[in-house]
C-alpha positions in Angstrom: 0.0 -0.1 0.0 1.1 3.7 -0.7 -0.7 6.0 1.4 -0.3 9.7 1.2 -0.6 11.4 4.5 -2.9 14.4 4.6 -1.9 16.4 7.8 -4.9 18.7 8.6 -3.3 20.1 11.7 -2.9 23.4 9.7 -3.8 24.4 6.2 -6.8 22.1 5.8 -7.8 22.3 2.1 -11.4 22.8 1.2 -13.1 19.7 -0.2 -13.2 21.3 -3.7 -9.4 21.2 -3.7 -9.4 17.4 -2.6 -11.8 16.9 -5.6 -8.9 17.9 -7.8 -6.1 16.2 -5.8 -7.5 12.7 -5.2 -7.5 11.8 -9.0 -3.9 13.1 -9.2 -2.7 10.9 -6.3 -4.2 7.8 -7.9 -2.7 8.7 -11.3 0.8 9.0 -9.6 0.5 5.7 -8.0 -1.0 6.2 -4.5 -3.7 3.7 -3.4 -4.7 5.3 -0.2 -4.7 8.3 2.1 -3.8 8.7 5.7 -5.9 11.5 7.1 -4.8 13.2 10.3 -7.9 15.1 11.2 -7.1 16.6 14.5 -9.7 19.6 15.0 -11.0 19.5 11.4 -13.2 16.4 12.4 -17.0 17.3 13.2 -16.9 16.1 16.8 -20.4 16.2 18.3 -21.9 16.3 21.8 -19.3 16.5 24.7 -16.6 16.7 22.2 -17.7 19.7 20.2 -15.2 22.0 22.0 -12.6 20.1 20.0 -13.8 21.5 16.5 -12.0 24.2 14.7 -14.4 27.0 13.5 -13.7 25.8 10.1 -14.0 22.0 10.9 -15.4 19.8 8.0 -19.1 18.9 8.3 -20.5 15.3 8.3 -21.2 15.7 4.7 -17.6 16.7 4.1 -16.3 13.5 5.6 -18.9 11.5 3.5 -17.7 13.3 0.3 -14.0 12.6 1.3 -14.8 8.9 1.3 -16.9 8.9 -1.9 -14.0 10.7 -3.6 -11.4 8.2 -2.3 -13.6 5.3 -3.4 -14.1 6.5 -6.9 -10.3 7.1 -7.2 -9.5 3.6 -5.6 -7.8 5.1 -2.6 -8.1 3.4 0.8 -9.0 5.9 3.6 -7.1 5.4 6.9 -8.0 7.9 9.6 -5.5 8.9 12.2 -6.4 9.7 15.8 -3.5 10.6 18.2 -4.0 8.5 21.4 -1.1 9.5 23.7 1.2 12.4 22.6 0.6 15.0 20.1 -2.7 15.9 21.6 -2.4 19.6 22.0 -5.5 20.2 20.4 -7.4 18.3 23.1 -5.5 19.2 26.2 -5.2 23.0 25.4 -8.8 23.3 26.6 -9.4 23.9 30.1 -12.0 21.1 30.2 -9.2 18.6 29.6 -6.3 20.2 31.4 -6.6 17.6 34.2 -5.7 14.8 31.7 -2.1 16.2 31.1 0.8 14.1 31.9 2.6 17.2 33.0 0.3 20.1 34.1 2.2 22.9 32.4 2.4 21.1 29.0 -0.5 20.2 26.8 1.4 17.5 24.7 0.7 14.3 26.2 -1.9 12.3 28.2 -1.7 11.0 31.6 -2.4 7.3 31.1 -3.1 6.7 34.7 -6.3 8.8 34.9 -9.6 6.7 34.0 -10.9 9.7 32.3 -8.2 9.6 29.6 -9.3 6.3 28.4 -12.9 7.2 28.5 -12.2 10.4 26.5 -10.2 8.4 23.9 -12.9 5.8 23.6 -15.4 8.4 22.6 -13.1 10.3 20.3 -12.2 6.9 18.4 -15.8 5.9 18.3 -17.0 9.1 16.7 -14.2 9.1 14.0 -14.6 5.2 13.3 -18.4 5.6 13.1 -18.0 8.1 10.3 -15.4 5.9 8.6 -17.3 2.6 8.2 -15.8 1.6 5.0 -12.2 1.9 6.5 -10.3 -1.4 7.4 -7.5 0.3 9.1 -7.1 3.1 11.8 -3.8 4.8 12.8 -3.4 5.6 16.6 -0.6 7.7 16.3 1.4 7.1 19.7 4.6 8.9 18.6 6.6 11.4 20.5 5.0 11.0 23.9 7.0 14.0 25.3 7.4 14.1 29.1 5.9 10.7 29.7 7.1 9.7 33.2 7.5 13.2 34.5 4.0 13.4 36.1 3.4 12.5 39.9 1.1 9.6 38.7 3.7 8.1 36.5 6.3 8.6 38.9 4.4 6.8 41.4 3.5 3.9 39.1 7.2 3.4 38.1 8.3 3.4 41.7 6.0 0.4 42.1 7.1 -1.2 38.8 10.8 -1.2 38.8 11.0 2.2 36.9 9.8 0.5 33.7 8.8 3.4 31.3 8.5 0.9 28.3 6.0 -1.2 30.1 4.0 1.9 31.2 3.7 3.0 27.5 2.7 -0.3 26.4 0.0 -0.8 29.2 -1.8 2.4 27.7 -1.5 1.2 24.1 -2.8 -2.2 25.1 -5.8 -0.6 26.7 -6.5 1.5 23.4 -6.1 -1.6 21.4 -8.2 -3.7 23.7 -11.0 -1.2 23.2 -10.7 -1.2 19.4 -10.4 -4.9 18.9 -13.3 -5.6 21.2 -15.6 -2.8 19.8 -14.6 -2.8 16.0 -14.1 -6.3 15.2 -11.7 -6.8 12.1 -10.4 -3.2 12.3 -6.6 -3.3 11.8 -4.4 -0.8 13.5 -1.2 1.1 12.7 1.0 3.2 15.0 4.3 5.1 14.6 7.2 3.1 16.2 9.7 5.7 17.5 8.6 5.0 21.2 8.8 1.2 20.6 12.4 1.4 19.5 13.5 2.3 23.1 11.5 -0.9 24.4 13.1 -4.2 24.9 12.2 -7.2 22.9 11.1 -9.0 26.0 8.7 -6.3 26.8 7.2 -6.0 23.4 6.8 -9.9 23.3 4.8 -9.9 26.6 2.6 -7.0 25.5 2.1 -8.8 22.2 1.1 -5.4 20.8 3.0 -7.1 17.7 -0.1 -9.2 16.9 -2.3 -6.1 16.8 -0.3 -3.6 14.9 2.2 -3.4 12.3 4.8 -0.9 13.3 5.7 1.9 10.8 9.6 2.1 10.3 12.5 -0.4 10.7 14.2 -1.6 13.7 13.7 -4.6 11.7 15.5 -7.6 13.2 14.2 -6.3 16.8 10.6 -6.5 15.5 11.0 -9.8 13.9 12.2 -11.2 17.3 9.3 -9.5 19.0 6.8 -11.3 16.9 5.6 -8.6 14.4 4.5 -10.1 11.1 4.3 -7.1 9.0 5.9 -3.5 8.9 5.0 -0.3 7.4 7.7 2.4 6.5 7.2 6.1 6.7 9.0 8.4 4.4 8.3 12.3 3.9 7.6 14.4 0.7 7.2 17.5 2.7 7.3 19.1 6.1 10.3 17.7 7.6 13.1 20.3 6.8 12.2 23.0 9.1 9.1 24.1 11.1 8.8 27.4 9.0 9.7 25.9 5.7 8.0 27.5 2.7 9.6 25.7 -0.3 10.1 22.1 -0.6 13.6 20.8 -1.3 13.3 18.2 -3.9 16.5 16.3 -3.9 16.3 16.0 -0.1 13.0 14.2 -0.4 14.0 12.0 -3.4 16.9 10.9 -1.4 14.7 9.9 1.5 12.8 7.7 -0.7 15.7 6.1 -2.5 17.2 5.2 1.0 13.8 3.7 1.9 13.8 1.7 -1.3 17.3 0.1 -0.1 15.6 -0.9 3.1 12.8 -2.5 1.3 15.0 -4.5 -0.7 16.5 -6.0 2.6 12.9 -7.1 4.0 12.6 -10.3 2.2 15.8 -11.6 4.1 13.8 -11.1 7.3 11.1 -13.5 6.7 8.5 -14.1 8.1 8.3 -10.3 8.4 6.7 -8.7 5.4 6.5 -5.1 4.1 2.8 -4.1 4.1 2.9 -0.5 3.0 4.5 3.0 3.0 3.2 6.1 4.3 4.4 9.3 2.4 4.1 11.8 5.2 3.4 15.4 4.5 3.4 17.2 7.6 1.6 20.6 7.7 2.8 21.7 11.3 5.3 20.1 13.7 2.6 20.5 16.4 -0.6 22.2 17.0 1.1 25.3 18.0 3.9 25.7 15.5 3.7 27.7 12.2 2.7 26.3 8.9 5.2 24.6 6.7 5.1 24.2 3.0 1.6 24.3 1.6 0.3 21.2 -0.3 0.3 22.9 -3.8 3.9 23.9 -3.2 4.8 20.3 -2.6 3.0 18.5 -5.3 6.1 18.2 -7.5 7.9 16.6 -4.6 5.0 14.1 -3.8 4.8 13.2 -7.6 8.7 12.4 -7.6 8.4 10.5 -4.5 5.4 8.4 -5.5 6.7 7.7 -8.8 10.2 6.7 -7.4 8.4 4.2 -5.3 6.4 2.8 -8.0 9.4 2.4 -10.3 12.0 1.3 -7.8 13.9 4.4 -8.4 13.7 7.8 -10.1 14.0 6.3 -13.6 13.5 7.9 -16.9 10.2 6.5 -17.0 9.4 8.0 -13.4 10.6 11.3 -14.6 8.6 11.2 -17.7 5.4 10.3 -16.0 5.9 13.1 -13.5 6.4 15.8 -16.2 3.5 14.3 -18.1 1.0 14.2 -15.2 2.0 17.8 -13.9 2.3 19.4 -17.3 5.9 20.5 -16.7 8.8 20.7 -19.1 11.6 19.8 -16.6 12.4 19.3 -13.1 15.8 20.7 -11.6 16.2 18.5 -8.4 19.3 20.3 -7.0 17.5 23.8 -7.4 14.2 22.5 -6.3 12.5 24.1 -9.3 10.4 23.1 -12.1 10.3 24.6 -15.6 7.0 24.9 -17.5 3.7 26.4 -16.6 2.3 23.2 -15.0 -1.2 21.8 -14.9 -1.7 20.5 -11.4 -4.2 21.6 -8.9 -2.9 24.7 -7.3 -0.1 25.3 -9.8 -1.0 29.2 -9.6 0.0 29.0 -5.8 3.0 27.0 -6.6 4.4 29.8 -9.0 3.4 32.7 -6.7 5.0 31.1 -3.6 8.0 30.8 -5.6 8.1 34.4 -6.4 7.7 35.2 -2.6 10.3 32.8 -1.7 12.7 34.1 -4.3 12.0 37.9 -4.6 9.8 39.6 -2.1 12.0 39.8 1.0 15.2 40.4 -1.3 13.6 43.1 -3.6 12.2 44.9 -0.6 15.3 45.0 1.6 17.3 45.9 -1.5 15.1 49.0 -2.1 15.2 50.0 1.6 18.8 49.1 2.6 20.7 50.0 -0.6 19.0 53.3 -1.8 21.4 56.0 -0.4 18.9 58.9 -0.7 16.6 56.8 1.7 19.5 56.2 4.0 20.7 59.8 3.9 17.5 61.8 3.5 14.6 59.6 4.8 16.0 57.9 7.7 13.8 56.7 10.8 14.9 60.1 12.4 13.4 62.1 9.4 10.2 60.0 9.2 9.6 60.3 12.9 9.8 64.1 12.9 8.3 64.4 9.2 11.2 66.5 8.1 12.9 66.1 4.7 14.1 67.7 1.5 11.5 67.2 -1.3 14.3 67.3 -3.8 16.1 64.2 -2.5 12.9 62.5 -1.5 11.7 62.5 -5.2 14.9 60.8 -6.3 13.7 57.6 -4.9 10.0 58.1 -4.7 8.6 56.9 -8.1 10.7 53.7 -7.7 9.5 52.8 -4.3 6.0 53.7 -5.1 6.1 51.4 -8.2 7.7 48.5 -6.1 4.9 48.9 -3.6 2.2 48.9 -6.1 3.6 45.9 -7.9 3.8 43.7 -4.9 0.4 44.9 -3.5 -1.2 43.8 -6.8 0.7 40.5 -6.6 -0.5 39.8 -3.1 -4.0 40.4 -4.1 -3.8 37.9 -6.7 -1.9 35.4 -4.2 -4.7 36.1 -1.5 -7.4 35.3 -4.1 -5.7 31.9 -5.2 -5.2 31.1 -1.5 -9.0 31.6 -0.8 -10.0 29.4 -3.4 -8.2 26.3 -1.6 -8.0 27.4 2.0 -10.2 28.5 4.7 -9.8 32.3 6.0 -7.8 31.4 9.0 -5.1 29.7 6.9 -4.8 32.5 4.4 -4.5 35.0 7.2 -1.8 33.0 9.0 0.2 32.4 5.7 0.2 36.1 4.8 1.2 37.2 8.2 4.1 34.7 8.4 5.4 35.0 4.8 4.3 38.4 3.4 3.7 41.0 6.1 7.0 40.9 7.9 8.6 42.5 4.5 5.7 44.2 2.8 4.7 46.0 6.1 8.2 47.7 6.0 7.5 49.0 2.5 4.0 49.9 3.5 5.1 51.9 6.3 7.9 53.8 4.2 5.2 54.6 1.5 2.7 56.0 4.1 5.5 58.2 5.6 6.6 59.3 2.2 3.1 60.3 1.0 
């Protein structure tokens, strides 16, 4: 299986955009989507507080599944059940379930309310995904586990065994899922399992229930796992505020995974069940946005085709260019030549402009123009004191630069609004445009 991860912790696309993206995923060789809803899920009743103001409706969730079915994509919902639960624990209502009182990252596994809450979250999500045969329970990066009082007490009575404590919670979650939703298969990330001994894993026999995603392979064979998944990345791993996707970096990641895949047959009876191409949109609920989906589509296409063809072969390259409507791809420069014909290509080109020119052109005008430095300094501007003769020498240039960027930004905003909800548009503009354009706006205001 080749699942593309849609991380909705930020910049969740409108359904109309997914209508364009799903056929593309299928064409490029994906056969599933891993959907991390977080606060975009239409939680009901007690849980309504968890919903974002722009959360998808129940009809939207149904539409996503119809689209997936239409394009032969398996839907795997992802619900975090241990760490990365800031979107839950930031609410006062659930603060008492934190492992460490000050941090909203991880659940305290010893409070009965934690499991009760997880049961109702999982039930609501699974109820709305009756066609899905898989669920992903996250369970990665459980920061500060073991630092809360309850955990410290538990560990002092249990030989300080953090691994067993972690597995105890995972087993409870799995126990609920297997009892309640017969035949549903479970996936989880494996970073926490890597620190746990083979003995402890064997005893917990989590292995029977869920394939781990990522290889500490011989260890997992010995622990009794029968299948593994791998997780690569096509975007969102090269910096929390990354705006442009580095193509060769992500291609290399997939080429490395192909080498690991070739080694799996030697580890029989372990078998490789699938790959998740992760595309993180935020590092956590509180961090800024990293690359937008339209910006990373060339990377996604290259990565998927590399997996399909067992390398970035001529055939893979040709397919990428055909499907995306491009003339060529420069891996080292992370650029694409040609107009492109993929969903959101306008945003792709405009973000390229922002990334390559906005900051540079504005700082150049403000820093290198000696008349601005000499006759229109912060001192002059504050006191509204200046010589019109010298001001006119730079005025028309600065006004034109300002007008050009303002009209560009209006177009960009309009494109973003077609794909994203208002909160995303606002956040992206404030992060990537305003820090530079505002300096120019202020200068123009003072000049006038």
